[in-house]
C-alpha positions as CSV (number, residue, x, y, z in Angstrom):
1,M,-44.7,-6.5,-17.8
2,K,-41.0,-5.8,-17.5
3,Q,-41.4,-5.5,-13.7
4,N,-43.2,-8.9,-13.5
5,L,-40.4,-10.6,-15.5
6,A,-37.7,-9.1,-13.3
7,V,-39.6,-10.2,-10.2
8,S,-39.9,-13.7,-11.6
9,L,-36.2,-13.9,-12.4
10,V,-35.2,-12.5,-9.0
11,D,-37.4,-15.1,-7.3
12,S,-35.8,-17.9,-9.3
13,L,-32.2,-16.9,-8.7
14,R,-32.9,-16.1,-5.0
15,R,-34.3,-19.6,-4.5
16,R,-31.2,-21.2,-6.2
17,I,-28.8,-19.2,-3.9
18,V,-30.7,-19.7,-0.7
19,D,-31.2,-23.5,-1.2
20,G,-27.5,-23.9,-2.3
21,T,-28.2,-24.8,-5.9
22,I,-25.8,-21.9,-6.7
23,P,-23.4,-22.3,-3.8
24,S,-21.7,-19.4,-2.0
25,G,-18.8,-18.1,-4.1
26,E,-20.1,-19.8,-7.3
27,K,-20.6,-17.7,-10.4
28,L,-24.2,-17.1,-11.5
29,P,-25.2,-18.1,-15.0
30,S,-24.0,-15.7,-17.6
31,E,-26.2,-12.9,-19.0
32,S,-26.6,-14.8,-22.3
33,A,-27.6,-18.0,-20.4
34,L,-30.2,-16.2,-18.4
35,L,-31.6,-14.6,-21.6
36,A,-31.9,-18.0,-23.2
37,E,-33.4,-19.7,-20.1
38,F,-36.0,-17.1,-19.1
39,G,-36.6,-15.4,-22.5
40,V,-36.2,-11.9,-21.1
41,S,-34.3,-8.9,-22.3
42,R,-30.8,-7.7,-21.1
43,T,-32.5,-4.9,-19.3
44,V,-34.6,-7.3,-17.2
45,V,-31.5,-9.5,-16.4
46,R,-29.5,-6.4,-15.3
47,E,-32.4,-5.1,-13.2
48,A,-32.8,-8.6,-11.5
49,I,-29.0,-8.7,-10.7
50,S,-29.2,-5.2,-9.3
51,R,-32.0,-6.2,-6.9
52,L,-30.1,-9.3,-5.8
53,Q,-27.1,-7.1,-5.1
54,A,-29.3,-4.8,-3.0
55,E,-30.4,-7.9,-1.0
56,G,-26.8,-8.9,-0.3
57,L,-27.2,-12.1,-2.2
58,V,-25.0,-11.3,-5.2
59,Y,-21.6,-9.6,-5.7
60,T,-20.6,-8.5,-9.2
61,R,-16.9,-8.1,-10.1
62,R,-16.3,-6.0,-13.1
63,G,-15.0,-8.2,-16.0
64,S,-15.6,-11.4,-14.1
65,G,-19.4,-11.7,-13.6
66,S,-21.7,-12.0,-10.7
67,F,-21.2,-14.4,-7.7
68,A,-23.5,-15.8,-5.0
69,L,-22.8,-14.7,-1.4
70,T,-23.7,-16.5,1.8
71,P,-27.5,-15.9,1.9
72,P,-28.3,-13.2,4.4
73,S,-32.1,-13.6,3.8
74,A,-34.3,-10.8,4.9
75,A,-36.6,-13.2,6.7
76,E,-35.2,-16.6,6.1
77,E,-33.9,-18.9,8.9
78,T,-32.2,-22.2,8.8
79,A,-34.2,-25.4,9.1
80,G,-33.4,-25.6,12.8
81,G,-34.7,-22.1,13.4
82,L,-31.3,-20.4,13.8
83,R,-31.0,-16.9,12.6
84,R,-28.9,-16.3,9.5
85,P,-26.4,-13.4,9.9
86,R,-27.4,-10.4,7.8
87,T,-24.9,-7.7,9.1
88,L,-21.3,-7.5,10.1
89,E,-22.4,-7.3,13.7
90,E,-24.5,-10.5,13.4
91,R,-21.6,-12.3,11.7
92,G,-19.4,-11.3,14.6
93,A,-22.0,-12.6,17.1
94,L,-22.1,-15.9,15.2
95,L,-18.3,-16.2,15.4
96,A,-18.4,-15.5,19.1
97,F,-21.0,-18.3,19.5
98,R,-18.9,-20.6,17.3
99,A,-15.8,-19.9,19.4
100,G,-17.6,-21.2,22.5
101,L,-19.1,-24.2,20.7
102,E,-16.3,-25.3,18.5
103,S,-13.4,-24.8,21.0
104,E,-15.1,-27.2,23.3
105,A,-15.8,-29.6,20.4
106,A,-12.1,-29.5,19.5
107,A,-11.1,-30.2,23.1
108,L,-13.4,-33.2,23.2
109,A,-12.1,-34.3,19.8
110,A,-8.6,-34.5,21.2
111,S,-9.8,-37.0,23.8
112,N,-12.2,-38.9,21.6
113,A,-11.1,-38.8,18.0
114,T,-10.7,-42.2,16.3
115,P,-8.0,-42.9,13.6
116,G,-10.8,-42.8,11.0
117,L,-11.9,-39.3,12.0
118,I,-8.3,-38.1,12.0
119,A,-8.1,-39.4,8.5
120,A,-11.3,-37.5,7.7
121,L,-9.8,-34.3,9.0
122,D,-6.7,-34.9,6.8
123,S,-9.1,-35.4,3.8
124,A,-10.8,-32.2,4.5
125,L,-7.5,-30.3,4.8
126,A,-6.3,-31.8,1.5
127,A,-9.5,-30.9,-0.2
128,F,-9.2,-27.3,1.1
129,D,-5.7,-27.1,-0.2
130,A,-6.8,-28.4,-3.6
131,A,-9.6,-25.9,-3.8
132,G,-7.0,-23.0,-4.0
133,N,-8.8,-19.7,-4.7
134,H,-12.0,-21.3,-6.0
135,A,-14.2,-19.7,-3.4
136,A,-17.3,-21.9,-3.5
137,T,-15.2,-25.1,-3.2
138,A,-13.1,-23.6,-0.4
139,V,-16.3,-22.8,1.6
140,S,-17.6,-26.3,1.2
141,C,-14.2,-27.8,2.3
142,D,-14.0,-25.3,5.2
143,F,-17.4,-26.4,6.5
144,A,-16.4,-30.1,6.0
145,F,-13.4,-29.5,8.3
146,H,-15.5,-27.9,11.1
147,R,-18.2,-30.5,10.8
148,T,-15.6,-33.3,11.1
149,V,-14.1,-31.7,14.2
150,A,-17.7,-31.8,15.7
151,E,-18.0,-35.4,14.7
152,A,-14.6,-36.2,16.3
153,S,-15.9,-34.8,19.6
154,G,-18.0,-37.9,20.0
155,N,-21.0,-35.7,21.1
156,F,-23.8,-35.7,18.7
157,Y,-25.2,-32.4,20.1
158,F,-22.1,-30.6,18.7
159,V,-22.7,-32.3,15.3
160,D,-26.3,-31.2,15.4
161,A,-25.4,-27.6,16.2
162,V,-22.9,-27.4,13.4
163,M,-25.3,-29.0,10.9
164,M,-28.1,-26.6,11.9
165,L,-25.8,-23.7,11.2
166,G,-24.8,-25.3,7.9
167,P,-22.3,-24.0,5.3
168,A,-23.7,-20.5,5.8
169,M,-21.7,-20.3,9.0
170,I,-18.6,-19.9,6.8
171,A,-18.4,-16.2,5.8
172,M,-18.5,-15.3,2.2
173,P,-18.1,-11.5,2.1
174,P,-17.4,-9.9,-1.2
175,E,-13.7,-9.5,-0.3
176,R,-13.3,-13.2,-0.4
177,L,-14.2,-13.1,-4.1
178,E,-11.7,-10.5,-5.0
179,P,-8.3,-11.5,-6.5
180,A,-5.5,-11.6,-4.0
181,P,-1.7,-12.1,-4.2
182,A,-1.0,-15.8,-4.7
183,D,1.9,-18.1,-3.9
184,D,3.4,-20.5,-6.4
185,D,0.5,-22.9,-5.9
186,G,-2.0,-20.2,-6.8
187,R,-3.3,-19.9,-3.2
188,S,-3.8,-16.4,-1.7
189,S,-2.1,-15.5,1.5
190,R,-5.6,-15.5,3.1
191,V,-6.2,-19.1,2.1
192,Q,-2.8,-20.1,3.3
193,R,-3.5,-18.6,6.8
194,V,-6.8,-20.4,7.1
195,A,-5.2,-23.7,6.0
196,A,-2.4,-23.2,8.6
197,E,-4.9,-22.5,11.3
198,H,-7.0,-25.6,10.4
199,R,-3.8,-27.7,10.4
200,A,-2.9,-26.5,13.9
201,V,-6.3,-27.6,15.2
202,R,-5.9,-31.0,13.5
203,N,-2.4,-31.5,14.9
204,A,-3.5,-30.8,18.4
205,I,-6.5,-33.2,18.1
206,A,-4.2,-35.9,16.7
207,A,-1.8,-35.4,19.5
208,G,-4.6,-35.8,22.1
209,D,-3.9,-32.3,23.5
210,A,-7.3,-31.0,24.5
211,L,-6.1,-27.6,25.8
212,T,-4.0,-26.8,22.7
213,A,-6.9,-28.0,20.4
214,S,-9.3,-25.7,22.1
215,A,-6.9,-22.8,22.0
216,A,-6.1,-23.4,18.3
217,M,-9.8,-23.4,17.4
218,R,-10.5,-20.3,19.4
219,L,-7.5,-18.5,17.7
220,H,-8.7,-19.6,14.3
221,L,-12.2,-18.1,14.9
222,A,-10.7,-14.9,16.4
223,N,-8.6,-14.6,13.3
224,S,-11.7,-15.2,11.2
225,R,-13.3,-12.2,12.9
226,S,-10.2,-10.1,12.2
227,R,-10.3,-11.0,8.6
228,L,-14.0,-10.2,8.4
229,D,-13.5,-6.8,10.0
230,A,-10.6,-6.0,7.7
């Protein structure tokens, strides 16, 4: 009976993480909330969380709770049929693909971006800054920035490709959920570096400099790979 209850709880939480109801980086409901919602014991809840950890869907930080990770999904794929990365090697392959795709999108954006889309890039940057170290919000804002660069390219195929990858293209490794030294604004050095890289892409696009925009995007994604490896 306990096994069936654990399986049911795992299935429910897995669906919420994979479909984004619990976004990457967001904290899962507390143990007491899960007890009340599902009418199960603490042992069942802890067993379910352990299974989700084994699947790479959840990261638990002692004293802070359990958080959703970017869904690796043993067999799940995106709506467009693109494979979700499940290992560090696959995440690296995704970043290599993105480097080719998004550096070209950034170059085109430098030639085609309208004032409205430059303003949209600025909004995405401001939202990322405001997110601080709130991982789930930062991932959403990070994706919004990359989606807007694709939109600014003026080529709907770039937009389609980024949308098919979805927010899961932004890495949410456990390390991103760990506390990190912060500046006076409460932002970690990692968040500051990503923000600076995004701004370099935005500035090159706004200046109409296609070569610099492409190089800035490629450097940003290369740095993302270095951060992932670290």
